C-alpha atoms as an extended CHARMM CRD file, in Angstrom:
* protein
*
       294  EXT
         1         1  UNK       CA             -8.4580000000       11.8920000000        5.6470000000  PROA      1               0.0000000000
         2         2  UNK       CA             -7.0820000000       12.4980000000        2.1290000000  PROA      2               0.0000000000
         3         3  UNK       CA             -3.9220000000       11.2360000000        3.0510000000  PROA      3               0.0000000000
         4         4  UNK       CA             -4.2130000000        8.1940000000        5.7980000000  PROA      4               0.0000000000
         5         5  UNK       CA             -8.3540000000        7.4600000000        5.7670000000  PROA      5               0.0000000000
         6         6  UNK       CA            -10.6980000000        4.4870000000        3.8810000000  PROA      6               0.0000000000
         7         7  UNK       CA            -13.3900000000        5.4960000000        5.7590000000  PROA      7               0.0000000000
         8         8  UNK       CA            -16.0780000000        7.4190000000        5.0240000000  PROA      8               0.0000000000
         9         9  UNK       CA            -16.6000000000       10.9100000000        6.9510000000  PROA      9               0.0000000000
        10        10  UNK       CA            -14.6860000000        9.0050000000        9.4690000000  PROA      10              0.0000000000
        11        11  UNK       CA            -10.8330000000        8.0610000000       10.3120000000  PROA      11              0.0000000000
        12        12  UNK       CA             -9.8560000000        5.4590000000       12.8630000000  PROA      12              0.0000000000
        13        13  UNK       CA             -7.9770000000        6.9350000000       15.8120000000  PROA      13              0.0000000000
        14        14  UNK       CA             -4.7510000000        4.9420000000       15.8750000000  PROA      14              0.0000000000
        15        15  UNK       CA             -4.0860000000        6.4640000000       11.8290000000  PROA      15              0.0000000000
        16        16  UNK       CA             -5.1550000000        9.7970000000       13.0180000000  PROA      16              0.0000000000
        17        17  UNK       CA             -2.5780000000       10.1180000000       15.7110000000  PROA      17              0.0000000000
        18        18  UNK       CA              0.1070000000        9.0300000000       12.7830000000  PROA      18              0.0000000000
        19        19  UNK       CA             -0.9990000000       11.5020000000       10.6400000000  PROA      19              0.0000000000
        20        20  UNK       CA             -1.3710000000       14.3990000000       12.7550000000  PROA      20              0.0000000000
        21        21  UNK       CA              2.0910000000       13.3320000000       13.8100000000  PROA      21              0.0000000000
        22        22  UNK       CA              3.4780000000       13.7820000000        9.9870000000  PROA      22              0.0000000000
        23        23  UNK       CA              1.5760000000       16.7710000000        8.8680000000  PROA      23              0.0000000000
        24        24  UNK       CA              1.4250000000       18.6600000000       12.1950000000  PROA      24              0.0000000000
        25        25  UNK       CA              4.4840000000       17.9490000000       13.8100000000  PROA      25              0.0000000000
        26        26  UNK       CA              7.1830000000       16.9230000000       11.1970000000  PROA      26              0.0000000000
        27        27  UNK       CA              5.7030000000       18.4240000000        8.4780000000  PROA      27              0.0000000000
        28        28  UNK       CA              5.7960000000       16.5140000000        4.8590000000  PROA      28              0.0000000000
        29        29  UNK       CA              8.3220000000       14.9960000000        3.2340000000  PROA      29              0.0000000000
        30        30  UNK       CA              9.9390000000       12.9790000000       -0.0580000000  PROA      30              0.0000000000
        31        31  UNK       CA             13.1990000000       11.7060000000       -1.1460000000  PROA      31              0.0000000000
        32        32  UNK       CA             15.4890000000       13.9290000000       -2.6020000000  PROA      32              0.0000000000
        33        33  UNK       CA             15.2150000000       12.2500000000       -6.1280000000  PROA      33              0.0000000000
        34        34  UNK       CA             11.8740000000       10.0940000000       -7.2630000000  PROA      34              0.0000000000
        35        35  UNK       CA              9.8320000000        7.6660000000       -6.0470000000  PROA      35              0.0000000000
        36        36  UNK       CA             11.9350000000        5.0880000000       -8.5170000000  PROA      36              0.0000000000
        37        37  UNK       CA             15.2530000000        5.9210000000       -7.1900000000  PROA      37              0.0000000000
        38        38  UNK       CA             13.5280000000        5.2480000000       -3.5410000000  PROA      38              0.0000000000
        39        39  UNK       CA             12.2620000000        2.2610000000       -4.8530000000  PROA      39              0.0000000000
        40        40  UNK       CA             15.4140000000        0.9030000000       -6.8060000000  PROA      40              0.0000000000
        41        41  UNK       CA             16.9010000000        1.1660000000       -3.6690000000  PROA      41              0.0000000000
        42        42  UNK       CA             14.5760000000       -1.0890000000       -2.1170000000  PROA      42              0.0000000000
        43        43  UNK       CA             14.9430000000       -3.1740000000       -4.5030000000  PROA      43              0.0000000000
        44        44  UNK       CA             18.7400000000       -3.4360000000       -4.6710000000  PROA      44              0.0000000000
        45        45  UNK       CA             18.8400000000       -3.9590000000       -0.9890000000  PROA      45              0.0000000000
        46        46  UNK       CA             16.5470000000       -6.8640000000       -0.7830000000  PROA      46              0.0000000000
        47        47  UNK       CA             18.3600000000       -8.4860000000       -3.7610000000  PROA      47              0.0000000000
        48        48  UNK       CA             21.5830000000       -8.3970000000       -2.1890000000  PROA      48              0.0000000000
        49        49  UNK       CA             20.5280000000      -10.0140000000        1.0030000000  PROA      49              0.0000000000
        50        50  UNK       CA             19.1900000000      -13.1160000000       -1.7840000000  PROA      50              0.0000000000
        51        51  UNK       CA             15.7230000000      -12.1370000000       -2.4230000000  PROA      51              0.0000000000
        52        52  UNK       CA             14.1510000000      -12.5870000000       -5.6000000000  PROA      52              0.0000000000
        53        53  UNK       CA             11.0400000000      -10.9090000000       -7.5250000000  PROA      53              0.0000000000
        54        54  UNK       CA              9.0880000000      -12.5000000000      -10.0060000000  PROA      54              0.0000000000
        55        55  UNK       CA              7.3720000000      -10.0030000000      -12.4570000000  PROA      55              0.0000000000
        56        56  UNK       CA              4.3450000000      -11.2890000000      -14.5330000000  PROA      56              0.0000000000
        57        57  UNK       CA              3.7210000000      -14.3010000000      -12.1680000000  PROA      57              0.0000000000
        58        58  UNK       CA              0.1240000000      -13.8720000000      -11.8480000000  PROA      58              0.0000000000
        59        59  UNK       CA             -0.9800000000      -15.9950000000       -8.6370000000  PROA      59              0.0000000000
        60        60  UNK       CA             -4.0300000000      -18.3410000000       -9.6550000000  PROA      60              0.0000000000
        61        61  UNK       CA             -4.7030000000      -19.4670000000       -6.1590000000  PROA      61              0.0000000000
        62        62  UNK       CA             -3.2220000000      -19.9140000000       -2.6960000000  PROA      62              0.0000000000
        63        63  UNK       CA             -2.2650000000      -23.8370000000       -1.5690000000  PROA      63              0.0000000000
        64        64  UNK       CA             -3.6920000000      -25.4580000000        1.0910000000  PROA      64              0.0000000000
        65        65  UNK       CA             -3.6140000000      -28.7520000000        3.7180000000  PROA      65              0.0000000000
        66        66  UNK       CA             -6.6100000000      -30.5280000000        3.9540000000  PROA      66              0.0000000000
        67        67  UNK       CA             -7.4180000000      -29.0540000000        7.5220000000  PROA      67              0.0000000000
        68        68  UNK       CA             -7.7500000000      -25.5830000000        6.1480000000  PROA      68              0.0000000000
        69        69  UNK       CA             -5.2360000000      -23.7850000000        8.9310000000  PROA      69              0.0000000000
        70        70  UNK       CA             -1.6800000000      -23.9090000000        6.7650000000  PROA      70              0.0000000000
        71        71  UNK       CA             -1.0330000000      -23.0260000000        3.5680000000  PROA      71              0.0000000000
        72        72  UNK       CA              1.3690000000      -24.5380000000        1.7900000000  PROA      72              0.0000000000
        73        73  UNK       CA              2.3270000000      -22.6080000000       -1.3830000000  PROA      73              0.0000000000
        74        74  UNK       CA              0.5830000000      -21.3590000000       -4.2960000000  PROA      74              0.0000000000
        75        75  UNK       CA             -0.3770000000      -21.6360000000       -7.6020000000  PROA      75              0.0000000000
        76        76  UNK       CA              0.6680000000      -19.3660000000      -10.8080000000  PROA      76              0.0000000000
        77        77  UNK       CA             -2.0770000000      -18.6250000000      -13.6450000000  PROA      77              0.0000000000
        78        78  UNK       CA              0.7500000000      -20.4640000000      -15.7250000000  PROA      78              0.0000000000
        79        79  UNK       CA             -0.0360000000      -23.6570000000      -13.5030000000  PROA      79              0.0000000000
        80        80  UNK       CA              3.3340000000      -23.9360000000      -11.7180000000  PROA      80              0.0000000000
        81        81  UNK       CA              3.8570000000      -24.1260000000       -8.0100000000  PROA      81              0.0000000000
        82        82  UNK       CA              5.7490000000      -22.4840000000       -5.6390000000  PROA      82              0.0000000000
        83        83  UNK       CA              6.0660000000      -24.3370000000       -2.2060000000  PROA      83              0.0000000000
        84        84  UNK       CA              6.8710000000      -21.9890000000        1.1440000000  PROA      84              0.0000000000
        85        85  UNK       CA              6.9040000000      -22.1290000000        4.9470000000  PROA      85              0.0000000000
        86        86  UNK       CA              5.6990000000      -18.5410000000        5.4720000000  PROA      86              0.0000000000
        87        87  UNK       CA              3.3580000000      -16.5530000000        3.1670000000  PROA      87              0.0000000000
        88        88  UNK       CA              2.7380000000      -12.6700000000        3.2400000000  PROA      88              0.0000000000
        89        89  UNK       CA             -0.0300000000      -11.2250000000        1.4380000000  PROA      89              0.0000000000
        90        90  UNK       CA             -0.0720000000       -7.6120000000        0.5520000000  PROA      90              0.0000000000
        91        91  UNK       CA             -2.9270000000       -7.8760000000       -2.0770000000  PROA      91              0.0000000000
        92        92  UNK       CA             -5.6910000000       -7.1050000000        0.3020000000  PROA      92              0.0000000000
        93        93  UNK       CA             -7.8810000000       -9.3750000000        2.7710000000  PROA      93              0.0000000000
        94        94  UNK       CA            -10.8220000000       -9.9610000000        0.6470000000  PROA      94              0.0000000000
        95        95  UNK       CA             -8.3680000000      -10.7370000000       -2.0580000000  PROA      95              0.0000000000
        96        96  UNK       CA             -6.5720000000      -13.1290000000       -0.2130000000  PROA      96              0.0000000000
        97        97  UNK       CA             -9.8550000000      -14.7560000000        0.8410000000  PROA      97              0.0000000000
        98        98  UNK       CA            -10.5720000000      -14.7320000000       -2.6320000000  PROA      98              0.0000000000
        99        99  UNK       CA             -7.5650000000      -17.3480000000       -3.3520000000  PROA      99              0.0000000000
       100       100  UNK       CA             -7.7180000000      -18.9800000000       -0.4920000000  PROA      100             0.0000000000
       101       101  UNK       CA            -11.3320000000      -19.8390000000       -2.0960000000  PROA      101             0.0000000000
       102       102  UNK       CA            -13.2250000000      -19.2580000000        1.3670000000  PROA      102             0.0000000000
       103       103  UNK       CA            -15.6960000000      -16.4830000000        1.5110000000  PROA      103             0.0000000000
       104       104  UNK       CA            -14.6980000000      -13.1960000000        3.5090000000  PROA      104             0.0000000000
       105       105  UNK       CA            -15.6890000000      -13.1400000000        7.0850000000  PROA      105             0.0000000000
       106       106  UNK       CA            -15.4290000000       -8.9160000000        6.7730000000  PROA      106             0.0000000000
       107       107  UNK       CA            -18.2370000000       -6.3690000000        6.0500000000  PROA      107             0.0000000000
       108       108  UNK       CA            -18.6920000000       -5.6330000000        2.8430000000  PROA      108             0.0000000000
       109       109  UNK       CA            -18.1820000000       -1.4440000000        3.6460000000  PROA      109             0.0000000000
       110       110  UNK       CA            -17.9750000000        0.9580000000        0.9560000000  PROA      110             0.0000000000
       111       111  UNK       CA            -14.5430000000        1.7910000000       -0.7230000000  PROA      111             0.0000000000
       112       112  UNK       CA            -13.1580000000        4.9590000000       -1.7900000000  PROA      112             0.0000000000
       113       113  UNK       CA            -11.6320000000        5.6270000000       -5.0020000000  PROA      113             0.0000000000
       114       114  UNK       CA             -9.3670000000        8.5740000000       -6.6500000000  PROA      114             0.0000000000
       115       115  UNK       CA             -8.3700000000       10.0370000000       -9.3300000000  PROA      115             0.0000000000
       116       116  UNK       CA             -5.1610000000       12.1120000000       -9.4350000000  PROA      116             0.0000000000
       117       117  UNK       CA             -4.2500000000       13.9050000000      -12.2990000000  PROA      117             0.0000000000
       118       118  UNK       CA             -0.6620000000       15.3910000000      -12.8750000000  PROA      118             0.0000000000
       119       119  UNK       CA              0.3290000000       18.6540000000      -14.7810000000  PROA      119             0.0000000000
       120       120  UNK       CA              4.0190000000       19.1640000000      -15.8840000000  PROA      120             0.0000000000
       121       121  UNK       CA              4.8180000000       23.2730000000      -17.0400000000  PROA      121             0.0000000000
       122       122  UNK       CA              7.3240000000       24.4560000000      -17.8640000000  PROA      122             0.0000000000
       123       123  UNK       CA              9.7810000000       25.6070000000      -15.3070000000  PROA      123             0.0000000000
       124       124  UNK       CA              9.5350000000       29.2040000000      -15.9660000000  PROA      124             0.0000000000
       125       125  UNK       CA              6.1240000000       29.2740000000      -14.9790000000  PROA      125             0.0000000000
       126       126  UNK       CA              4.5910000000       31.7020000000      -11.5540000000  PROA      126             0.0000000000
       127       127  UNK       CA              2.2800000000       30.4720000000       -9.5620000000  PROA      127             0.0000000000
       128       128  UNK       CA              0.3020000000       32.8760000000       -7.2690000000  PROA      128             0.0000000000
       129       129  UNK       CA              0.8800000000       32.9020000000       -3.8700000000  PROA      129             0.0000000000
       130       130  UNK       CA             -0.4960000000       29.5770000000       -2.8390000000  PROA      130             0.0000000000
       131       131  UNK       CA              2.1240000000       27.9930000000       -5.6450000000  PROA      131             0.0000000000
       132       132  UNK       CA              4.9050000000       28.6400000000       -2.8460000000  PROA      132             0.0000000000
       133       133  UNK       CA              3.0340000000       25.9930000000       -0.8740000000  PROA      133             0.0000000000
       134       134  UNK       CA              4.1760000000       21.8550000000       -1.2040000000  PROA      134             0.0000000000
       135       135  UNK       CA              0.4440000000       20.3410000000       -0.4030000000  PROA      135             0.0000000000
       136       136  UNK       CA             -2.8730000000       22.4430000000       -0.4210000000  PROA      136             0.0000000000
       137       137  UNK       CA             -5.7780000000       20.5520000000        1.0550000000  PROA      137             0.0000000000
       138       138  UNK       CA             -9.1060000000       22.0600000000        0.0990000000  PROA      138             0.0000000000
       139       139  UNK       CA            -12.6870000000       22.4650000000        0.6250000000  PROA      139             0.0000000000
       140       140  UNK       CA            -15.1260000000       24.5350000000       -1.4250000000  PROA      140             0.0000000000
       141       141  UNK       CA            -18.5900000000       23.2400000000        0.7220000000  PROA      141             0.0000000000
       142       142  UNK       CA            -19.7330000000       24.4140000000        4.2490000000  PROA      142             0.0000000000
       143       143  UNK       CA            -19.2710000000       20.4350000000        5.6850000000  PROA      143             0.0000000000
       144       144  UNK       CA            -16.8530000000       18.6810000000        4.1950000000  PROA      144             0.0000000000
       145       145  UNK       CA            -17.2770000000       15.3860000000        2.7270000000  PROA      145             0.0000000000
       146       146  UNK       CA            -15.2930000000       12.5670000000        2.5060000000  PROA      146             0.0000000000
       147       147  UNK       CA            -17.5130000000        9.9360000000        1.0040000000  PROA      147             0.0000000000
       148       148  UNK       CA            -18.1460000000        8.1590000000       -2.6560000000  PROA      148             0.0000000000
       149       149  UNK       CA            -19.4420000000       10.9840000000       -4.6100000000  PROA      149             0.0000000000
       150       150  UNK       CA            -22.8270000000       10.5440000000       -6.2340000000  PROA      150             0.0000000000
       151       151  UNK       CA            -21.2080000000       11.8640000000       -9.5840000000  PROA      151             0.0000000000
       152       152  UNK       CA            -17.9460000000       10.5870000000      -11.5330000000  PROA      152             0.0000000000
       153       153  UNK       CA            -15.8290000000       12.8390000000       -9.6190000000  PROA      153             0.0000000000
       154       154  UNK       CA            -16.4810000000       15.4680000000       -6.4270000000  PROA      154             0.0000000000
       155       155  UNK       CA            -14.4410000000       18.6190000000       -7.4790000000  PROA      155             0.0000000000
       156       156  UNK       CA            -15.1900000000       20.3250000000       -4.1880000000  PROA      156             0.0000000000
       157       157  UNK       CA            -12.6460000000       19.2310000000       -2.1330000000  PROA      157             0.0000000000
       158       158  UNK       CA             -9.6510000000       17.4850000000       -2.7790000000  PROA      158             0.0000000000
       159       159  UNK       CA             -5.4960000000       17.8270000000       -2.4180000000  PROA      159             0.0000000000
       160       160  UNK       CA             -3.2330000000       20.0740000000       -4.4760000000  PROA      160             0.0000000000
       161       161  UNK       CA              0.2620000000       19.3350000000       -4.4290000000  PROA      161             0.0000000000
       162       162  UNK       CA              3.7110000000       20.9830000000       -5.8340000000  PROA      162             0.0000000000
       163       163  UNK       CA              6.6480000000       18.3050000000       -5.3420000000  PROA      163             0.0000000000
       164       164  UNK       CA              9.2790000000       20.8490000000       -6.6400000000  PROA      164             0.0000000000
       165       165  UNK       CA              8.6960000000       23.4280000000       -3.6160000000  PROA      165             0.0000000000
       166       166  UNK       CA             10.0950000000       20.4260000000       -1.3340000000  PROA      166             0.0000000000
       167       167  UNK       CA             13.9120000000       21.5900000000       -0.1700000000  PROA      167             0.0000000000
       168       168  UNK       CA             17.0380000000       19.8140000000       -1.2230000000  PROA      168             0.0000000000
       169       169  UNK       CA             15.8420000000       18.1140000000       -4.5310000000  PROA      169             0.0000000000
       170       170  UNK       CA             17.9740000000       17.1310000000       -7.4750000000  PROA      170             0.0000000000
       171       171  UNK       CA             17.1900000000       19.6860000000      -10.4920000000  PROA      171             0.0000000000
       172       172  UNK       CA             13.8980000000       18.6060000000      -12.2760000000  PROA      172             0.0000000000
       173       173  UNK       CA             13.2640000000       20.3640000000      -16.0810000000  PROA      173             0.0000000000
       174       174  UNK       CA             10.2430000000       21.4610000000      -15.4340000000  PROA      174             0.0000000000
       175       175  UNK       CA              7.1040000000       22.3460000000      -12.7170000000  PROA      175             0.0000000000
       176       176  UNK       CA              4.6840000000       19.8190000000      -10.9950000000  PROA      176             0.0000000000
       177       177  UNK       CA              1.1900000000       20.3560000000      -10.0690000000  PROA      177             0.0000000000
       178       178  UNK       CA             -0.5360000000       17.1360000000       -8.4730000000  PROA      178             0.0000000000
       179       179  UNK       CA             -4.9110000000       17.2260000000       -8.1850000000  PROA      179             0.0000000000
       180       180  UNK       CA             -6.4940000000       14.7660000000       -6.1530000000  PROA      180             0.0000000000
       181       181  UNK       CA            -10.1740000000       14.3730000000       -5.6860000000  PROA      181             0.0000000000
       182       182  UNK       CA            -12.5390000000       11.6010000000       -4.3440000000  PROA      182             0.0000000000
       183       183  UNK       CA            -13.9330000000        9.1610000000       -7.4400000000  PROA      183             0.0000000000
       184       184  UNK       CA            -17.4190000000        6.7170000000       -7.8570000000  PROA      184             0.0000000000
       185       185  UNK       CA            -15.8630000000        4.0420000000       -9.2920000000  PROA      185             0.0000000000
       186       186  UNK       CA            -19.3570000000        2.2730000000      -10.2410000000  PROA      186             0.0000000000
       187       187  UNK       CA            -19.5530000000        5.4820000000      -13.1020000000  PROA      187             0.0000000000
       188       188  UNK       CA            -15.9540000000        4.6720000000      -13.7820000000  PROA      188             0.0000000000
       189       189  UNK       CA            -16.5590000000        1.1460000000      -14.5140000000  PROA      189             0.0000000000
       190       190  UNK       CA            -19.3020000000        1.6540000000      -16.6400000000  PROA      190             0.0000000000
       191       191  UNK       CA            -16.7390000000        3.2810000000      -19.0730000000  PROA      191             0.0000000000
       192       192  UNK       CA            -14.1410000000        0.7350000000      -19.3320000000  PROA      192             0.0000000000
       193       193  UNK       CA            -15.9550000000       -1.0220000000      -22.4620000000  PROA      193             0.0000000000
       194       194  UNK       CA            -15.3560000000        2.4950000000      -24.6100000000  PROA      194             0.0000000000
       195       195  UNK       CA            -12.0730000000        3.3560000000      -25.0230000000  PROA      195             0.0000000000
       196       196  UNK       CA            -13.4000000000        6.6890000000      -26.4720000000  PROA      196             0.0000000000
       197       197  UNK       CA            -16.0370000000        7.8440000000      -23.7480000000  PROA      197             0.0000000000
       198       198  UNK       CA            -13.3990000000        6.4410000000      -20.7940000000  PROA      198             0.0000000000
       199       199  UNK       CA            -10.2720000000        9.1610000000      -22.4120000000  PROA      199             0.0000000000
       200       200  UNK       CA            -12.9500000000       11.6280000000      -22.5830000000  PROA      200             0.0000000000
       201       201  UNK       CA            -13.8760000000       11.7930000000      -19.2530000000  PROA      201             0.0000000000
       202       202  UNK       CA            -10.7480000000       11.3210000000      -18.4310000000  PROA      202             0.0000000000
       203       203  UNK       CA             -9.8340000000       14.5490000000      -20.7900000000  PROA      203             0.0000000000
       204       204  UNK       CA            -12.8620000000       16.2890000000      -18.8430000000  PROA      204             0.0000000000
       205       205  UNK       CA            -11.1310000000       15.2470000000      -15.5080000000  PROA      205             0.0000000000
       206       206  UNK       CA             -8.1590000000       17.2960000000      -16.1110000000  PROA      206             0.0000000000
       207       207  UNK       CA             -9.6160000000       20.1810000000      -17.4170000000  PROA      207             0.0000000000
       208       208  UNK       CA            -12.2450000000       20.9360000000      -14.3980000000  PROA      208             0.0000000000
       209       209  UNK       CA             -9.3770000000       20.0530000000      -11.8590000000  PROA      209             0.0000000000
       210       210  UNK       CA             -7.0980000000       22.6120000000      -13.4590000000  PROA      210             0.0000000000
       211       211  UNK       CA            -10.1160000000       24.7170000000      -13.2160000000  PROA      211             0.0000000000
       212       212  UNK       CA            -10.6260000000       24.4470000000       -9.8060000000  PROA      212             0.0000000000
       213       213  UNK       CA             -6.4470000000       24.2310000000       -9.0880000000  PROA      213             0.0000000000
       214       214  UNK       CA             -6.1840000000       27.7210000000      -11.1860000000  PROA      214             0.0000000000
       215       215  UNK       CA             -8.5110000000       29.4640000000       -8.6840000000  PROA      215             0.0000000000
       216       216  UNK       CA             -5.8000000000       28.6040000000       -5.9060000000  PROA      216             0.0000000000
       217       217  UNK       CA             -3.0470000000       29.3260000000       -7.4600000000  PROA      217             0.0000000000
       218       218  UNK       CA             -3.5590000000       31.3220000000      -10.7380000000  PROA      218             0.0000000000
       219       219  UNK       CA             -3.4140000000       30.6870000000      -14.4520000000  PROA      219             0.0000000000
       220       220  UNK       CA             -0.8850000000       27.9210000000      -15.5090000000  PROA      220             0.0000000000
       221       221  UNK       CA             -3.0890000000       25.8580000000      -18.1520000000  PROA      221             0.0000000000
       222       222  UNK       CA             -1.0850000000       27.6010000000      -21.3130000000  PROA      222             0.0000000000
       223       223  UNK       CA              1.8360000000       26.2460000000      -19.7630000000  PROA      223             0.0000000000
       224       224  UNK       CA              1.2740000000       22.8460000000      -19.5060000000  PROA      224             0.0000000000
       225       225  UNK       CA              3.5790000000       20.7620000000      -21.4160000000  PROA      225             0.0000000000
       226       226  UNK       CA              2.7770000000       17.1170000000      -20.0310000000  PROA      226             0.0000000000
       227       227  UNK       CA             -0.8650000000       15.8550000000      -18.7840000000  PROA      227             0.0000000000
       228       228  UNK       CA             -1.3770000000       12.2350000000      -17.1540000000  PROA      228             0.0000000000
       229       229  UNK       CA             -4.7780000000       11.1590000000      -15.7030000000  PROA      229             0.0000000000
       230       230  UNK       CA             -5.2170000000        7.9010000000      -13.2740000000  PROA      230             0.0000000000
       231       231  UNK       CA             -8.2560000000        6.9360000000      -12.3810000000  PROA      231             0.0000000000
       232       232  UNK       CA            -10.0950000000        3.9680000000       -9.9460000000  PROA      232             0.0000000000
       233       233  UNK       CA             -9.6210000000        1.6250000000      -12.8390000000  PROA      233             0.0000000000
       234       234  UNK       CA             -6.4920000000        2.4810000000      -13.0160000000  PROA      234             0.0000000000
       235       235  UNK       CA             -5.5250000000        1.5360000000       -9.8520000000  PROA      235             0.0000000000
       236       236  UNK       CA             -7.5950000000       -1.5020000000      -10.0340000000  PROA      236             0.0000000000
       237       237  UNK       CA             -5.4100000000       -2.9600000000      -12.9190000000  PROA      237             0.0000000000
       238       238  UNK       CA             -2.2900000000       -2.1990000000      -12.1150000000  PROA      238             0.0000000000
       239       239  UNK       CA             -2.8330000000       -3.2330000000       -8.3750000000  PROA      239             0.0000000000
       240       240  UNK       CA             -5.9090000000       -5.8440000000       -8.2840000000  PROA      240             0.0000000000
       241       241  UNK       CA             -7.5510000000       -3.7950000000       -5.3370000000  PROA      241             0.0000000000
       242       242  UNK       CA            -11.3550000000       -4.2530000000       -5.2490000000  PROA      242             0.0000000000
       243       243  UNK       CA            -13.0080000000       -1.3290000000       -6.4310000000  PROA      243             0.0000000000
       244       244  UNK       CA             -9.7690000000        0.4320000000       -7.4610000000  PROA      244             0.0000000000
       245       245  UNK       CA             -9.5350000000        1.4840000000       -3.1390000000  PROA      245             0.0000000000
       246       246  UNK       CA             -6.0390000000        2.2310000000       -3.2910000000  PROA      246             0.0000000000
       247       247  UNK       CA             -6.5640000000        2.5350000000        0.5190000000  PROA      247             0.0000000000
       248       248  UNK       CA             -8.1310000000       -1.0470000000        0.7430000000  PROA      248             0.0000000000
       249       249  UNK       CA            -10.9170000000       -2.1100000000        2.7710000000  PROA      249             0.0000000000
       250       250  UNK       CA            -11.9900000000        0.3010000000        5.5490000000  PROA      250             0.0000000000
       251       251  UNK       CA            -11.8050000000       -2.7540000000        7.8390000000  PROA      251             0.0000000000
       252       252  UNK       CA             -8.4200000000       -3.3730000000        8.6550000000  PROA      252             0.0000000000
       253       253  UNK       CA             -6.9920000000       -6.5720000000       10.5410000000  PROA      253             0.0000000000
       254       254  UNK       CA             -4.3780000000       -4.9940000000       12.7890000000  PROA      254             0.0000000000
       255       255  UNK       CA             -2.7070000000       -7.8610000000       14.1240000000  PROA      255             0.0000000000
       256       256  UNK       CA             -1.8170000000       -9.5650000000       10.1730000000  PROA      256             0.0000000000
       257       257  UNK       CA             -4.1550000000      -12.5680000000       11.5000000000  PROA      257             0.0000000000
       258       258  UNK       CA             -6.6170000000      -14.0610000000        8.9960000000  PROA      258             0.0000000000
       259       259  UNK       CA             -6.4220000000      -17.3870000000       11.1000000000  PROA      259             0.0000000000
       260       260  UNK       CA             -4.3580000000      -19.6130000000        9.1520000000  PROA      260             0.0000000000
       261       261  UNK       CA             -1.0820000000      -21.0480000000       11.3130000000  PROA      261             0.0000000000
       262       262  UNK       CA              2.2390000000      -19.5600000000        8.6400000000  PROA      262             0.0000000000
       263       263  UNK       CA             -0.4430000000      -16.9830000000        6.5700000000  PROA      263             0.0000000000
       264       264  UNK       CA              0.0170000000      -13.6410000000        7.4930000000  PROA      264             0.0000000000
       265       265  UNK       CA             -1.6190000000      -10.0380000000        6.2410000000  PROA      265             0.0000000000
       266       266  UNK       CA              0.2040000000       -7.0480000000        5.4480000000  PROA      266             0.0000000000
       267       267  UNK       CA              0.1930000000       -4.2600000000        3.4620000000  PROA      267             0.0000000000
       268       268  UNK       CA             -2.9020000000       -1.3730000000        3.2270000000  PROA      268             0.0000000000
       269       269  UNK       CA             -5.2570000000       -4.0140000000        4.5540000000  PROA      269             0.0000000000
       270       270  UNK       CA             -3.1950000000       -5.0820000000        7.6170000000  PROA      270             0.0000000000
       271       271  UNK       CA             -3.9430000000       -0.9010000000        8.6430000000  PROA      271             0.0000000000
       272       272  UNK       CA             -0.5470000000        0.7070000000        7.4100000000  PROA      272             0.0000000000
       273       273  UNK       CA             -0.7440000000        3.2280000000        4.4170000000  PROA      273             0.0000000000
       274       274  UNK       CA              1.1970000000        4.7570000000        1.6540000000  PROA      274             0.0000000000
       275       275  UNK       CA              4.9150000000        3.7440000000        0.6920000000  PROA      275             0.0000000000
       276       276  UNK       CA              6.2230000000        3.8260000000        4.2870000000  PROA      276             0.0000000000
       277       277  UNK       CA              3.2420000000        2.6750000000        5.6500000000  PROA      277             0.0000000000
       278       278  UNK       CA              3.5800000000       -0.1660000000        2.9440000000  PROA      278             0.0000000000
       279       279  UNK       CA              7.2710000000       -0.7560000000        4.1760000000  PROA      279             0.0000000000
       280       280  UNK       CA              6.3670000000       -0.8220000000        7.9440000000  PROA      280             0.0000000000
       281       281  UNK       CA              3.7940000000       -3.1850000000        7.6970000000  PROA      281             0.0000000000
       282       282  UNK       CA              5.5140000000       -5.6490000000        6.0960000000  PROA      282             0.0000000000
       283       283  UNK       CA              8.2970000000       -5.5680000000        8.7930000000  PROA      283             0.0000000000
       284       284  UNK       CA              6.4420000000       -5.3190000000       11.4950000000  PROA      284             0.0000000000
       285       285  UNK       CA              4.0440000000       -8.6040000000       10.7020000000  PROA      285             0.0000000000
       286       286  UNK       CA              7.2320000000      -10.6950000000       10.0050000000  PROA      286             0.0000000000
       287       287  UNK       CA              8.7600000000       -9.2990000000       13.2280000000  PROA      287             0.0000000000
       288       288  UNK       CA              5.5620000000      -10.1690000000       14.9550000000  PROA      288             0.0000000000
       289       289  UNK       CA              4.8190000000      -13.8050000000       13.3120000000  PROA      289             0.0000000000
       290       290  UNK       CA              7.8720000000      -15.1070000000       11.6810000000  PROA      290             0.0000000000
       291       291  UNK       CA             11.2320000000      -13.8880000000       13.0510000000  PROA      291             0.0000000000
       292       292  UNK       CA              9.9180000000      -15.4850000000       16.2420000000  PROA      292             0.0000000000
       293       293  UNK       CA              9.5550000000      -18.6930000000       14.5300000000  PROA      293             0.0000000000
       294       294  UNK       CA             12.8960000000      -19.6870000000       12.2370000000  PROA      294             0.0000000000
């Protein structure tokens, strides 16, 4: 669920099949370099084939014909208009409807938020037996709860990842421990107007997360050389995902069809999650809806 479910205390069967195969049959994987290296490969491939990337160019609204069944382009926040034959939206279903200035027909279900802390530790740090793993999923309660917590962060379950333990990685000057827990977006949102309170809450979260991780991995806190924490507000700021829900809307539109002739949904709210899911989603929707027409 932590690695592939956007639904409280449940999981879409199709997503379960994907995750079961990925985790239990094929095993976990990460690139030999960094995620940035992978993104650079994708970007270079895209631009070499004539693709263009515009940054710092927020979309204000999606332009459509009077009939409402066909889009003709987008208007940027600076007033510039870009016309197109087809439009692929990866920002989310409700977020797309908002740019269309059309009410979303989807039910407003609870969205899941997370906090994650990255601890970089000195390379000679000796972790306990648990530190030989790549990924640990843990639950401290008798019954597992995968839902928006009533408190700011739920430390009773989560994920502890040691990415340096994957085989055949490029040498790194540090070891890394990453912790992930369920979070309450509303309570984090209440802190957004006070940088001091927000920073204090992040520090408290990191220390509590460290305490849980050390019970499983052994003590390493004195060897931390760098620490960073993201919250649902971080996700909201950099992705504009509603409620900072990294897995998006629990209701997925698997065929990407939201009722327009030439506008289709891809990405998280189409149904494929994570980095690999993002790539597969775009490819599958373009192959299904756009390439057969051009």
